[in-house]
RODOVO-489990 format. One line per 8 residues: number of its first residue (from 1); their letters; for each residue x, z, y of N, C-alpha, C, O. Coordinates in steps of 0.1 Angstrom, whole numbers. Each point is the difference from the previous one (the first is absolute). Layout:
BEGIN
NUM = A = X:Z:Y:X:Z:Y:X:Z:Y:X:Z:Y ~ ...
This chain:
BEGIN
1 = MQLVRMTQ = 797:1199:878:-14:-4:2:-4:4:14:-8:-7:6 ~ 13:19:-1:-4:4:13:4:-11:10:-7:-3:10 ~ 20:-2:-12:5:-11:9:-9:-12:0:-2:-6:10 ~ -2:2:-23:-8:-11:-1:-14:1:7:-4:-9:7 ~ -2:21:-9:-13:3:7:2:-1:15:-9:-5:7 ~ 20:11:-2:2:0:15:2:-14:5:-4:-4:11 ~ 12:-4:-19:3:-13:4:-13:-9:0:-3:-8:9 ~ -6:11:-19:-12:-7:0:-9:3:12:-7:-8:6
9 = SCRYPTRK = 7:22:-2:-8:4:11:5:-7:13:-7:-2:9 ~ 21:-1:-8:5:-7:11:-6:-14:1:-3:-5:11 ~ 2:-1:-23:-6:-13:0:-15:-1:2:-5:-8:8 ~ -2:18:-14:-14:0:-1:-6:14:4:-5:6:-9 ~ 6:-2:22:-5:13:4:-15:0:-2:-8:-9:3 ~ 3:21:-9:-15:1:-2:-7:2:13:6:3:11 ~ -19:-4:-12:-9:2:12:2:14:5:1:2:12 ~ -1:7:-21:2:14:4:13:2:7:1:8:10
17 = MRENARFS = 9:-14:-15:14:1:7:-1:-6:14:5:6:9 ~ -12:-17:-8:-1:-6:13:-7:8:10:3:1:12 ~ -13:6:-18:-9:8:9:7:14:3:-4:6:11 ~ 12:-2:-19:7:13:2:10:-1:11:9:-8:0 ~ -11:17:10:9:-1:12:14:3:-4:10:-5:6 ~ -8:13:-16:14:3:-4:7:-12:-6:12:0:-1 ~ -20:-9:-4:6:-12:-5:0:-11:10:-5:-11:-2 ~ 11:14:13:0:-10:11:9:-12:-3:7:1:-10
25 = LTILLLTC = -9:-11:18:8:-12:-2:15:2:1:8:-5:-8 ~ -5:14:17:14:3:2:6:7:-12:11:-4:-5 ~ -18:14:-1:5:7:-12:1:-10:-11:9:0:-8 ~ -19:-9:7:-1:-10:-11:13:-9:1:7:-2:-11 ~ -4:-3:23:11:-9:1:13:8:-3:9:-6:-6 ~ -8:18:11:13:7:-2:1:3:-15:11:-1:-5 ~ -22:5:-2:1:3:-14:4:-12:-8:9:1:-8 ~ -16:-12:11:3:-12:-8:14:-5:3:7:-5:-9
33 = GALVLTGR = -3:6:22:14:-4:3:10:8:-7:10:-5:-5 ~ -12:18:4:9:9:-7:1:-4:-15:10:0:-6 ~ -22:-3:0:0:-4:-14:8:-13:-2:7:-1:-10 ~ -9:-8:18:7:-13:-1:15:3:1:8:-5:-8 ~ -4:13:18:14:3:2:6:7:-13:11:-3:-4 ~ -19:13:-1:4:8:-11:2:-9:-12:9:1:-8 ~ -19:-10:6:-1:-8:-12:10:-12:0:5:-4:-11 ~ -2:-1:23:8:-13:0:13:1:8:9:-7:-3
41 = QAHAAMNF = -8:17:12:12:-1:9:8:13:-1:11:0:6 ~ -15:10:-13:7:13:1:14:0:-7:8:9:2 ~ -5:-20:-10:13:0:-6:5:-14:-2:-8:-9:-1 ~ 21:7:1:5:-13:-4:0:-1:-15:0:10:-7 ~ -1:-22:2:-2:-3:-14:13:-3:-7:1:2:-13 ~ 9:-6:20:12:-5:-7:8:12:-6:4:0:-12 ~ -1:10:21:9:11:-4:13:-6:-6:4:4:-11 ~ 3:-12:19:12:-7:-4:11:11:-5:6:-2:-10
49 = CAAPALQT = -5:12:18:10:11:-4:-6:10:-9:-11:6:3 ~ 17:-5:-15:-6:8:-11:4:15:1:-6:8:-7 ~ 16:-5:15:5:14:-1:-10:10:5:-6:-1:11 ~ 3:11:-20:-9:11:4:7:10:10:12:-1:2 ~ -20:9:5:6:10:8:8:10:-8:-3:3:-11 ~ 14:1:17:9:9:-7:-5:14:1:-6:4:10 ~ 8:4:-21:-3:14:1:11:8:8:10:-6:2 ~ -13:18:2:9:7:8:14:1:-6:10:-2:6
57 = SERTNADP = -10:5:-19:13:2:-7:7:-13:-1:13:-1:1 ~ -20:-10:-2:6:-14:0:6:-3:13:10:-7:1 ~ -17:11:10:5:-3:13:14:6:3:9:-6:6 ~ -8:18:-11:13:7:1:11:-7:-6:12:-1:5 ~ -14:-4:-17:10:-7:-8:-2:-15:0:2:-7:-10 ~ -8:2:21:-4:-14:1:12:-10:-2:12:4:3 ~ -15:-15:-9:10:-11:-1:7:-2:13:-7:0:10 ~ 20:-4:-10:7:-3:12:-7:-10:9:1:0:12
65 = GVKALVGN = -7:-10:-19:-6:-11:7:-12:5:8:-3:-4:11 ~ -5:14:-17:-11:6:7:5:8:12:-6:-1:11 ~ 16:9:-14:5:8:11:5:-9:12:-2:3:11 ~ 9:-14:-14:5:-8:10:-11:-7:8:0:0:12 ~ -10:-4:-19:-12:-7:7:-7:10:9:-2:-2:11 ~ -1:14:-17:-7:10:8:8:5:12:-5:2:11 ~ 18:0:-13:9:4:10:0:-10:12:1:4:11 ~ 0:-17:-15:0:-10:10:-13:-1:8:0:-1:13
73 = VLLHLNDP = -11:3:-19:-13:-1:7:-1:12:9:-5:-1:11 ~ 10:13:-15:0:12:8:7:-2:13:-4:5:10 ~ 15:-13:-10:7:-3:13:-8:-8:10:2:0:12 ~ -12:-7:-17:-8:-9:8:-15:5:2:-8:-8:4 ~ 6:20:-7:-13:6:0:-7:-2:14:-13:-2:0 ~ 20:3:10:-6:-1:14:3:-13:7:-2:-1:12 ~ 7:-9:-19:2:-13:6:-13:-6:5:-10:1:-7 ~ 11:-7:19:-12:-7:5:-1:-13:-8:10:-6:-4
81 = PHALAKLH = -22:0:3:-2:-13:-6:7:-11:8:1:1:13 ~ 5:-11:-19:6:-11:6:-8:-13:-2:6:-11:0 ~ -19:13:-1:-8:-12:-4:0:-10:11:0:3:12 ~ 2:-16:-16:0:-11:9:-12:-9:-3:-5:0:-12 ~ 0:-8:21:-10:-10:-2:5:-11:-8:-8:-8:-6 ~ 21:5:6:6:-11:-7:14:4:-5:7:7:8 ~ -3:-12:-19:13:1:-5:6:-14:-2:-8:-9:-4 ~ 21:7:7:5:-13:-3:16:1:-2:7:3:9
89 = TEGTLPHE = -3:-6:-22:14:0:-3:3:-14:-7:12:-4:0 ~ -22:-2:-6:2:-13:-7:7:-11:9:-5:-2:11 ~ 15:-3:-16:7:-11:7:8:4:12:4:-9:8 ~ -2:21:-6:8:5:12:11:9:-5:0:6:-11 ~ 10:-5:20:12:8:-2:-2:13:7:-8:1:9 ~ 16:9:-13:0:13:8:2:-3:15:8:-8:3 ~ -15:16:5:0:-1:15:-7:-12:5:0:-2:12 ~ -6:-7:-20:-8:-11:5:-15:4:0:-5:7:-9
97 = GIYDQSVE = -1:-11:20:-15:3:1:-3:15:-2:6:8:6 ~ -16:-6:-14:-4:14:-3:5:5:-14:-5:9:-6 ~ 16:-15:2:6:3:-13:3:15:-1:-5:7:-9 ~ 13:-2:18:5:14:-1:-12:10:1:-1:9:-7 ~ -8:-12:16:-12:8:2:-9:0:-12:-5:10:-4 ~ 4:-22:-3:-8:-1:-12:7:8:-11:-7:8:-8 ~ 20:-9:6:7:8:-11:-2:15:2:-2:7:-9 ~ 3:-3:22:-2:14:2:-14:5:-3:-2:10:-6
105 = AEKDLDLL = -8:-18:10:-14:3:-2:-3:0:-15:-8:8:-5 ~ 14:-17:-3:-2:-1:-14:4:13:-8:-5:2:-11 ~ 13:5:17:4:13:-6:-12:9:-2:0:8:-9 ~ -10:-9:18:-12:8:-2:-7:-3:-13:-6:9:-6 ~ 7:-22:2:-8:-4:-12:6:6:-13:-7:4:-9 ~ 21:-3:9:6:7:-11:-2:15:1:-2:7:-10 ~ 2:-1:22:-3:14:2:-14:3:-4:-2:11:-6 ~ -7:-19:9:-14:2:-5:0:2:-15:-6:9:-5
113 = RDAALAWR = 12:-19:-2:0:1:-15:7:13:-4:-6:7:-9 ~ 17:-3:15:7:11:-5:-7:13:4:0:10:-8 ~ -7:-10:19:-8:12:4:-11:2:-10:-3:12:-3 ~ -4:-23:-1:-10:1:-10:5:6:-13:-6:8:-7 ~ 18:-13:3:6:5:-12:4:15:1:-2:7:-9 ~ 7:-3:21:3:14:2:-12:8:-1:0:11:-6 ~ -11:-15:12:-13:7:-2:-4:1:-14:-5:10:-5 ~ 6:-21:-2:-4:-1:-14:8:10:-8:-5:6:-10
121 = ATSDERYL = 18:-5:13:9:8:-8:-2:15:3:2:9:-9 ~ -5:-6:22:1:14:4:-14:6:4:-1:12:1 ~ -8:-20:2:-14:4:5:1:7:13:-9:7:5 ~ 20:-10:2:2:6:14:-7:-9:10:2:-11:1 ~ -12:18:6:-9:-7:9:7:-7:12:-5:-9:6 ~ 17:14:-3:8:-6:11:3:-15:-3:0:-8:9 ~ 2:5:-21:4:-14:-4:-13:-9:1:1:-11:4 ~ -12:17:-8:-13:-7:1:-3:-3:15:-5:-11:3
129 = KLVDRLLY = 7:20:5:-3:-2:15:9:-10:5:-4:-8:9 ~ 17:7:-13:9:-11:4:-5:-13:-4:0:-10:7 ~ -5:9:-20:-6:-13:-5:-12:-4:9:-1:-11:4 ~ -7:21:-2:-12:-3:8:3:-5:14:-6:-10:5 ~ 16:16:2:4:-4:13:6:-14:1:-4:-8:8 ~ 13:6:-18:7:-14:0:-10:-11:-4:0:-10:5 ~ -7:13:-16:-9:-10:-5:-11:-4:10:-2:-12:2 ~ -4:21:5:-10:-3:9:6:-8:12:-6:-10:5
137 = AWVTTYQP = 18:14:-1:6:-8:11:3:-14:-4:-3:-9:8 ~ 8:7:-20:3:-14:-4:-13:-9:-2:0:-11:4 ~ -9:17:-11:-12:-9:-4:-9:-2:12:-8:-9:0 ~ 10:16:11:-8:-2:12:8:-7:11:-6:-4:10 ~ 19:1:-13:8:-6:10:5:-14:-4:-1:-10:7 ~ 5:9:-20:6:-12:-5:-10:-11:-2:-11:2:-5 ~ 14:-14:9:-9:-12:-1:7:-10:-10:10:-6:4 ~ -15:5:-16:7:-9:-10:2:-14:5:-8:-6:6
145 = TFNPVDET = 20:1:-9:4:-14:4:0:-9:-12:0:-12:1 ~ -1:19:-13:0:-7:-13:13:-8:-2:0:-11:-6 ~ 11:17:11:14:-5:-3:5:10:-10:3:12:3 ~ -3:-15:-16:3:10:-11:14:5:1:3:11:-5 ~ 7:-18:11:13:6:1:0:11:10:7:10:-2 ~ -14:-12:13:-1:10:10:-9:12:-5:3:12:5 ~ -12:-14:-14:-10:10:-4:3:6:-13:-8:8:-5 ~ 18:-12:-2:2:5:-14:2:15:-1:-4:6:-10
153 = HFDGLILA = 9:0:21:2:15:0:-13:8:0:0:12:-1 ~ -11:-19:3:-13:7:0:-4:4:-14:-10:7:-2 ~ 18:-10:-8:-2:6:-13:1:15:0:-6:7:-7 ~ 15:-2:16:2:15:2:-13:6:5:-4:11:-4 ~ -2:-18:14:-13:5:6:-11:0:-11:-8:9:-1 ~ 8:-19:-7:-11:-1:-11:2:11:-10:-10:6:-4 ~ 23:-3:0:2:11:-9:-4:13:6:-5:9:-7 ~ 8:-7:20:-4:13:6:-15:2:0:-4:10:-3
161 = YDMTASAL = -3:-21:6:-15:1:0:-4:3:-14:-9:8:-3 ~ 14:-15:-7:-4:1:-14:2:14:-5:-9:5:-7 ~ 19:2:12:3:14:-5:-8:10:7:-3:11:-5 ~ -2:-13:17:-6:10:9:-14:-2:3:-6:8:7 ~ 0:-20:-10:-13:-4:4:-10:11:-1:-8:3:9 ~ 7:4:-21:-10:10:-2:1:12:9:-10:8:2 ~ 22:-6:4:2:12:9:1:-3:15:0:9:8 ~ -1:-22:-5:1:-4:14:-13:2:7:-11:0:-6
169 = PVKTRNAA = 11:3:20:-12:0:8:-7:-13:-2:6:-11:-1 ~ -19:11:2:-9:-12:-1:5:-10:10:0:-12:-3 ~ 3:16:15:4:-10:11:12:-8:-5:0:-12:2 ~ 10:19:-7:12:-7:-4:-3:-8:-13:5:-12:-1 ~ -12:17:-8:-3:-7:-13:-7:-13:3:3:-11:-5 ~ -14:12:13:-7:-12:3:8:-11:8:-2:-12:-2 ~ 10:17:11:8:-10:8:10:-6:-9:3:-12:1 ~ 3:19:-11:10:-5:-9:-7:-10:-10:6:-11:-2
177 = MAFLTKLA = -18:14:-2:-7:-9:-9:-3:-13:7:2:-11:-6 ~ -6:12:19:-3:-13:7:12:-8:2:0:-12:-1 ~ 11:19:4:13:-7:2:5:-7:-13:3:-12:1 ~ -4:19:-12:5:-6:-13:-9:-12:-4:4:-10:-5 ~ -17:12:8:-10:-11:-3:4:-13:8:0:-11:-5 ~ 2:13:18:4:-11:9:13:-6:-5:1:-12:0 ~ 9:20:-3:13:-5:-4:-2:-9:-13:5:-11:-1 ~ -11:17:-9:-1:-7:-13:-8:-13:1:4:-10:-5
185 = NGYIGQID = -16:11:11:-9:-11:1:7:-11:9:-2:-12:-2 ~ 10:16:12:7:-10:8:10:-8:-8:1:-12:2 ~ 6:19:-10:10:-7:-8:-6:-9:-11:4:-11:-2 ~ -15:16:-4:-7:-8:-10:-5:-12:6:1:-11:-5 ~ -8:12:17:-5:-12:7:11:-10:4:-2:-12:-1 ~ 13:18:5:12:-9:4:5:-8:-11:2:-12:1 ~ -1:18:-13:5:-7:-12:-10:-10:-5:3:-11:-3 ~ -16:15:3:-10:-9:-6:-3:-12:9:-5:-10:-5
193 = AQPRPLKG = 9:11:18:-2:-11:9:11:-11:-2:-1:-11:6 ~ 12:14:-14:11:-9:-2:-4:-11:-10:-7:3:-10 ~ 12:-15:12:-2:-11:-10:8:4:-13:11:6:1 ~ -16:-11:-12:8:2:-13:6:-13:-4:-5:-10:4 ~ 17:10:-10:8:12:-3:6:7:12:3:-7:10 ~ -1:20:-11:5:7:12:15:-4:2:7:-2:-10 ~ -3:2:22:13:-4:4:7:9:10:-7:9:5 ~ 20:-10:-3:7:7:11:-1:15:-2:2:5:-11
201 = TFRNNWQS = -6:2:22:-1:14:0:-11:5:-8:-2:13:-2 ~ -7:-22:-3:-11:5:-9:4:-1:-15:-9:2:-9 ~ 22:-5:6:4:1:-13:14:7:-1:5:2:-12 ~ 1:2:23:12:7:-1:-2:15:1:-11:5:-2 ~ 22:3:7:-1:14:0:-11:5:10:-5:11:-2 ~ 1:-19:12:-10:4:9:-13:3:-8:-7:10:2 ~ 4:-19:-12:-12:2:-8:1:12:-8:-11:6:-3 ~ 22:-2:-2:2:12:-8:-5:12:8:-7:9:-5
209 = HRVKLIAM = 11:-9:18:-4:11:9:-15:0:3:-6:10:1 ~ 1:-22:0:-15:-1:2:-7:6:-12:-9:8:1 ~ 13:-13:-13:-7:5:-12:2:15:-2:-10:6:-4 ~ 21:0:8:2:14:-1:-10:7:9:-7:10:-5 ~ 6:-14:17:-9:7:10:-14:-1:-4:-8:9:1 ~ 4:-21:-6:-14:-2:-4:-3:9:-12:-10:6:0 ~ 19:-6:-10:-3:7:-12:-1:15:3:-9:7:-5 ~ 19:-2:13:0:15:2:-13:4:8:-6:10:-3
217 = AAFTLDNR = 2:-18:13:-12:3:8:-12:-1:-9:-9:8:0 ~ 8:-19:-8:-12:-2:-9:-2:12:-10:-11:4:-1 ~ 22:0:-5:-1:10:-10:-3:14:6:-8:8:-5 ~ 14:-5:16:-2:13:7:-14:1:6:-6:10:0 ~ 0:-22:4:-13:0:5:-11:-1:-11:-12:2:2 ~ 17:-6:-14:-8:-2:-12:-11:-10:3:-11:2:-3 ~ 16:-13:9:-9:-11:4:1:-11:-10:10:-7:-1 ~ -21:6:-7:0:-9:-12:3:-15:4:8:-7:-6
225 = KMINAAQR = -14:3:17:3:-14:5:14:-2:3:6:-10:-3 ~ 0:20:11:14:-1:4:9:1:-13:10:-8:0 ~ -13:16:-9:8:2:-12:0:-14:-8:11:-4:-4 ~ -22:-2:3:0:-13:-7:8:-10:7:7:-9:-6 ~ -8:9:20:8:-9:8:15:3:-2:8:-9:-1 ~ -4:22:1:14:4:-2:5:-5:-13:11:-6:-1 ~ -19:7:-10:5:-4:-13:2:-16:0:9:-5:-6 ~ -19:-2:11:1:-14:1:12:-5:7:7:-9:-4
233 = LYVEHIGD = -5:15:16:11:-4:8:14:4:-6:10:-7:1 ~ -10:18:-8:12:4:-7:4:-10:-10:12:-4:-1 ~ -21:1:-8:2:-10:-11:5:-13:6:9:-7:-5 ~ -16:2:15:3:-13:6:15:1:6:7:-10:-2 ~ -4:21:8:13:1:6:11:1:-11:11:-6:2 ~ -13:12:-13:9:1:-11:4:-15:-4:12:-3:-1 ~ -22:-5:0:2:-14:-4:7:-8:11:7:-10:-3 ~ -10:13:15:6:-7:12:15:4:2:8:-9:4
241 = NIAPDGST = -6:22:-5:13:5:4:11:1:-11:12:-1:3 ~ -17:4:-15:9:2:-11:0:-11:-10:-10:-5:-4 ~ 22:0:1:2:-11:-10:-1:6:-14:2:12:-2 ~ -5:-20:-8:-1:5:-14:12:7:-4:-1:9:-9 ~ 13:-12:14:12:7:-4:2:13:7:10:8:-3 ~ -19:-5:13:1:13:7:6:-1:14:-1:10:7 ~ 7:-21:-4:6:-1:14:-11:-2:10:-11:-5:-4 ~ 14:7:16:-11:-1:11:3:-11:9:11:-5:2
249 = VDFAERDA = -22:1:5:1:-10:11:11:4:10:7:-9:5 ~ -7:21:-1:9:5:11:15:-1:-5:8:-3:8 ~ -6:5:-21:14:-2:-4:4:-14:1:12:-3:4 ~ -21:-6:-7:4:-15:1:2:-4:14:9:-8:3 ~ -17:14:7:1:-4:14:11:7:7:7:-5:9 ~ -5:18:-12:9:9:7:14:2:-7:9:4:6 ~ -9:-7:-19:12:2:-8:5:15:2:11:2:3 ~ -21:7:-4:3:14:3:-8:9:-9:-12:-1:0
257 = LRYVTYDL = 18:10:-7:-7:10:-7:-7:10:9:-10:7:-5 ~ 15:-5:17:-7:8:9:-15:-4:1:-9:9:1 ~ 7:-22:-1:-14:-5:1:-8:1:-13:-12:-1:0 ~ 20:1:-11:-7:3:-13:-7:14:0:-11:1:-4 ~ 19:9:8:-5:13:1:-12:1:10:-10:7:-2 ~ 11:-15:13:-10:-1:10:-13:-6:-5:-11:3:4 ~ 13:-12:-14:-12:-6:-6:-6:10:-10:-12:1:0 ~ 20:6:-8:-5:7:-11:-5:14:3:-10:5:-6
265 = QPLVIAAL = 17:2:15:-4:14:3:-15:1:4:-7:9:-4 ~ 2:-17:14:-14:1:3:-9:-3:-11:-11:7:-1 ~ 15:-16:-9:-9:-3:-11:0:12:-10:-10:3:-6 ~ 21:4:5:1:12:-9:-9:11:6:-8:6:-8 ~ 8:-5:21:-9:11:6:-14:-4:-2:-9:8:-3 ~ 6:-21:5:-14:-4:-3:-4:2:-14:-12:5:-2 ~ 21:-7:-7:-3:2:-15:-2:15:-2:-8:4:-9 ~ 15:5:16:-1:14:-2:-14:5:5:-6:8:-6
273 = AARRHNRN = 2:-14:17:-14:3:6:-10:-4:-11:-10:7:-2 ~ 11:-19:-3:-9:-5:-10:0:9:-13:-11:2:-6 ~ 22:3:2:1:8:-12:-8:13:1:-6:4:-10 ~ 4:1:23:-8:12:2:-15:-3:-3:-8:9:-2 ~ 5:-22:1:-14:-4:-4:0:-6:-14:-8:-8:-3 ~ 18:12:-5:1:-5:-14:1:-15:-1:-5:-6:-9 ~ 12:0:19:3:-15:-1:15:-2:-1:8:6:8 ~ -4:-13:-18:14:-2:-3:4:-14:6:-2:-10:-7
281 = WLPEKGAN = 8:10:19:4:-13:6:14:-4:-4:4:-12:3 ~ 4:20:-9:14:-3:-2:1:-13:-9:8:-8:3 ~ -15:7:-14:1:-12:-9:-9:-11:5:0:-11:-7 ~ -9:13:17:-9:-11:4:8:-13:3:10:0:7 ~ -16:-11:-12:7:-12:1:-7:-10:10:-12:-1:0 ~ 21:-5:8:-5:-11:9:-3:-12:-8:2:-1:-12 ~ -7:-9:19:-4:-13:-6:12:-6:-7:-2:-8:-10 ~ 14:10:14:12:-6:-6:6:9:-11:11:-3:-5
289 = GASLNAAL = -17:14:2:5:9:-11:9:10:5:5:8:-8 ~ -2:-7:21:9:10:6:-7:13:1:-12:1:0 ~ 21:10:1:-6:13:1:10:9:8:12:-3:1 ~ -17:14:5:9:10:6:10:6:-9:11:2:3 ~ -16:0:-15:9:5:-11:12:-9:-2:12:5:-1 ~ -14:-18:0:11:-9:-2:9:-1:12:13:-1:-1 ~ -18:3:14:8:0:12:9:12:0:12:-1:4 ~ -17:13:-8:8:12:0:11:-2:-11:12:5:2
297 = DWLKPYAT = -15:-11:-13:10:-2:-11:11:-10:5:11:1:-3 ~ -15:-11:11:9:-9:6:10:7:9:12:-4:0 ~ -16:14:8:8:7:9:9:10:-6:10:4:5 ~ -14:1:-17:7:11:-7:15:-2:-1:8:9:4 ~ -3:-20:-9:15:-1:-2:7:1:14:12:4:0 ~ -18:-8:10:7:1:14:0:15:4:9:5:6 ~ -20:2:-9:-1:14:3:9:9:-8:6:10:5 ~ -3:-14:-17:9:7:-9:15:-3:3:9:7:-5
305 = GAKTHEEF = -7:-18:12:14:-5:3:5:-10:-11:11:-4:1 ~ -19:1:-11:4:-10:-10:2:-14:7:8:-8:-5 ~ -16:6:16:2:-13:7:2:4:15:-5:11:4 ~ 12:-19:4:1:2:14:-4:-12:8:-2:-11:-6 ~ 0:13:19:-5:-12:8:5:2:14:-1:10:6 ~ 6:-22:-1:4:0:14:-13:-4:8:-6:-10:-2 ~ 3:18:12:-13:-1:7:0:-11:11:10:-2:7 ~ -21:-5:-6:-4:-10:10:10:-11:2:1:-7:10
313 = VHTDVPFD = 7:4:-20:10:-11:1:-7:-14:2:4:-8:8 ~ -15:6:-15:-7:-13:1:-14:2:6:-9:-8:-4 ~ 7:17:13:-14:2:5:-4:-11:9:7:-7:6 ~ -20:4:-7:-6:-11:8:-7:5:13:-6:-7:7 ~ 8:20:-4:-7:6:11:10:4:11:9:8:-2 ~ -10:-15:14:10:2:11:1:15:4:11:4:4 ~ -22:3:-5:1:14:5:9:9:-8:6:10:5 ~ -4:-14:-18:10:7:-8:14:-1:5:7:10:1
321 = AKRREAGL = -4:-22:4:14:-2:6:1:7:13:10:6:3 ~ -21:-5:4:0:7:13:2:15:-2:8:6:8 ~ -14:-1:-18:3:15:-3:14:2:-5:6:10:3 ~ -1:-20:-11:14:2:-5:9:0:12:10:8:0 ~ -12:-18:9:9:-1:12:-1:13:9:9:3:7 ~ -21:3:-8:-2:12:9:7:12:-7:0:11:6 ~ 5:-13:-18:7:11:-7:-9:10:-7:4:11:-4 ~ -17:-15:1:-9:9:-7:4:2:-14:3:-10:-7
329 = PGYSGQWD = -2:22:1:4:2:-13:-9:-7:-10:-12:0:2 ~ 18:-5:-13:-8:-5:-11:-3:-15:0:-6:-6:-9 ~ 11:-1:20:-3:-14:2:12:-9:-3:0:-12:3 ~ 10:18:-9:12:-7:-6:6:9:-10:-2:12:-1 ~ 11:-18:-7:7:8:-10:-8:2:-13:-11:-6:-1 ~ 16:14:-7:-7:2:-13:-11:10:1:0:10:7 ~ -11:-13:-14:-12:8:0:3:14:-6:7:1:-10 ~ -11:9:17:1:14:-5:-12:4:-8:-11:1:5
337 = PKNATELF = 13:1:-19:-11:4:-8:-8:12:5:-12:2:-3 ~ 19:7:11:-7:12:5:-13:-4:8:-9:8:2 ~ 9:-20:3:-11:-5:8:-13:-1:-9:-11:-1:6 ~ 13:1:-19:-12:0:-9:-4:13:-6:-8:1:-9 ~ 14:10:15:-2:13:-6:-15:4:1:-6:4:-10 ~ 0:-5:22:-14:4:1:-9:-9:-9:-10:5:-6 ~ 13:-18:6:-8:-9:-8:0:4:-14:-11:0:-6 ~ 22:3:0:0:3:-15:-5:14:-3:-5:2:-10
345 = HLAARLDG = 7:7:20:-7:13:-3:-15:-1:1:-7:6:-7 ~ 2:-15:16:-14:-3:0:-5:-7:-13:-10:4:-6 ~ 18:-14:2:-3:-7:-12:0:9:-12:-8:-2:-10 ~ 17:12:10:0:10:-11:-13:8:-2:-3:5:-10 ~ -4:-4:21:-13:6:0:-11:-9:-6:-11:5:-4 ~ 14:-17:3:-9:-10:-7:4:-1:-15:-9:-1:-9 ~ 22:0:6:5:-2:-13:13:7:-2:9:-2:7 ~ -8:11:-17:12:8:-3:12:-9:-3:11:5:0
353 = RFTPVARQ = -13:-18:-3:11:-8:-3:10:-1:12:12:-3:-2 ~ -18:5:14:9:-2:12:7:14:4:7:0:9 ~ -10:10:-17:6:13:4:15:0:-1:6:5:9 ~ 0:-10:-19:15:0:-1:6:-7:12:10:5:5 ~ -16:-16:-1:6:-8:11:-2:9:13:10:1:8 ~ -21:5:-6:-3:8:12:10:11:0:6:3:11 ~ -4:4:-22:9:12:0:15:-4:2:8:7:5 ~ -5:-19:-10:14:-5:3:2:-2:15:11:2:5
361 = LAPMPPAW = -21:-7:1:1:-3:15:0:13:8:8:2:9 ~ -16:8:-14:0:13:6:-6:10:-9:-11:-3:-5 ~ 17:14:2:-6:10:-10:-14:4:3:-8:3:-8 ~ 6:-1:21:-13:4:5:-7:-10:9:7:-7:7 ~ -20:6:-8:-7:-10:9:0:5:15:4:11:2 ~ -7:-20:7:-1:5:14:-10:12:1:-9:1:-8 ~ 12:8:17:-7:13:1:-16:-2:0:-7:7:-7 ~ 2:-17:14:-14:-2:1:-6:-3:-14:-11:4:-3
369 = LAVCLPLA = 18:-12:-4:-4:-4:-14:1:11:-10:-8:1:-9 ~ 18:7:11:2:12:-9:-12:9:1:-4:7:-9 ~ -2:-6:21:-11:9:2:-13:-7:-4:-9:6:-6 ~ 8:-19:10:-12:-8:-3:-3:-3:-14:-11:3:-6 ~ 21:-8:-1:-1:-4:-14:12:6:-7:10:-8:-3 ~ -9:21:0:12:6:-5:4:-5:-14:12:1:-4 ~ -21:-6:-4:4:-4:-14:-1:-15:-2:-9:-7:5 ~ 20:2:-11:0:-15:-3:-10:-2:-12:-3:9:-7
377 = AR = -1:-22:6:-9:-3:-11:8:0:-13:12:0:0 ~ -20:1:-11:7:0:-13:2:-15:-5:6:-2:-11
């Protein structure tokens, strides 16, 4: 009630307040600004990572994944930010253009996520300071190009903000909010400007990465308009990208399971973000009756080894041949199911049916996921 009364006074100051020197315009603006910040901006809403802070006794006997993650972050505690105004790896080979520089800079985005998780697990302020330093550098330096292949690693930055927003300095929090708003609205506008039905990179794996970034930003900002757009675009993309039998557009075009995982992992992450708002996107069906659930089931026999696949034999994309000729791993020969390890461990957090597949691929999830979402779904 006190907050309500104070908020009302911000909107409708009484004559006595206006006349009282102590209730100066400056104080009024500062007070109202603080209330708005406290009420609307002081925390992220998604809370993608469910793991609570560890107690002292738990830290001593922490899971090996937790120890590995915290130990790695500790090694980079004093690293300077590598923020760039632009990243570009899409369509280029190592050593071409700014490929190498971009890959090196992108390590910051994973470090951001891991530093936030280390802070979440240990409450050690050194990790929060690292998040603050890296996050502020990136959101004030990077200029979105709205190329989702180049920008897909910003999911790490979004998770870092999501976990630390309530503890960040106002300057960093506000800059991060502005950046995420610009990123999500830019992608939404880009997609909505396309003619329907969507074609090309607006129905293949690129769109999966767009949907992921939009959904994660929308839910962490708790922006209702963005959330509605994210759900609409997710459902549309399910129908555009996934066939009723569960196969994907990219599999038809690239003849590669590598691109099936590239289609599905961003969508699983988007669905995990939605789940934190009690929305179940896993069984959501596109106009053609397809679903993310069906696509994961389609991939399962390849992940378990019941089926095998020779990669990129009949690809329609010249760049795949270029990468094969350059000797890049994974662009020829039989698909390695281990490439779907993170995908199925993420999927297991949506539905426990995928836990046996995930554990067959690797007994433990990647370190960041072990700390972020330690328990598989039932």
